[in-house]
N, C-alpha and C positions, 0 to 999 in steps of 0.2 A: 452389155454382153449378155448373153443367154447363159443360163445356170442350171446344171443338172448334179445329182448326188450320186457317188459311186457306191453308196450302201443304203439300204433300208433303215439302218439305225439313223443315219445322218439326215435322211429325208423325214423319218419320223419325227426326229428332234427340232427340224426346221417346222413342220407342219404341226406340232405339237401333239402329236399322237403317241409319242414316246415320252417315257420318263426322263428328265434332265439329270437324274441322280448321278449318273455314270460321270459326270464332269462338276468340278467345282462351279459354282455359281458366278464367279466373276469370268470364267473361261465361257460359259455359256451366253453371257451378257456381250462378251467380246465377239464371239460366233456370230450372233444376230448384227452386230455392228459392221463386221466385216463382210457379209453376205449383202447387207444393203449397199456397202460400197463397190462389191463387186458387179451387182444389178445395175447401179448407176454409170458404172464406168463404159466408156466407148471403146477402149483398147488397153492393152497390158501398160502404156505408157502412162495412162491415167492411175494405174494400181503402184507402179515404180514411183510416181511423183510423191505419194504418201510416206513420207521418211519413218512415221512411227510404227507402220505396218511391216516395213522391213520385207517386201517381197524379194526372194532370193532363191536362185535356180540351186537345185540339189546337186551335189557332187555325185558322179556315177550312176546318176538315176535321169535317163531320158526323158524330156518334156515334164518333167516334175518340178514344182517349186513350193516353197514353204512361205506362209504368212505370219507373222507373229501375232498371238492373241494375248500372251502376257509374257513374262520373264521365262516361264517353263513350258507353256504350250505353244504349239503352232498348228496351223490349218495347212492340209497338204493338198495341193492343186495341181490339175494337169489342164492345160491349155490346148483344145483342139480347133484347128484351122480348117475353114470350110467355105465354100462360094457364098453361102449366107451369113458368114461372119464368124467369129470367135464363140465358143462354147468352154465355158468354165467348168470342169469336174472337179468337184469337192471329193478328194478321195478319202481323208480321214482328218482326225483330229488327233494329235500325237504329242506325247511328252518330249520334251527336248533336255538332254542330259549334260547340255555345256559343249565347249568346244571352240 
């Protein structure tokens, strides 16, 4: 799948041009692992098959999904369908407060 970042901060984190200090080290490591999985996936079914990643549709949020980085942190994703295929937009890294 194609990959795009929703913010310059996330794009900078990925490219290494921004400081990683905003997030704990294990969250940054998980971020890079999840990005590698997204890039290697053919479609959303590949991501759903990864039980540990827990790709879940967000309630009351059109076309937004979360993917687990660890117990507290989530990667927020949006899937954009087009004739050329699916693009995954990494919207944010957010802290999950339970539920």
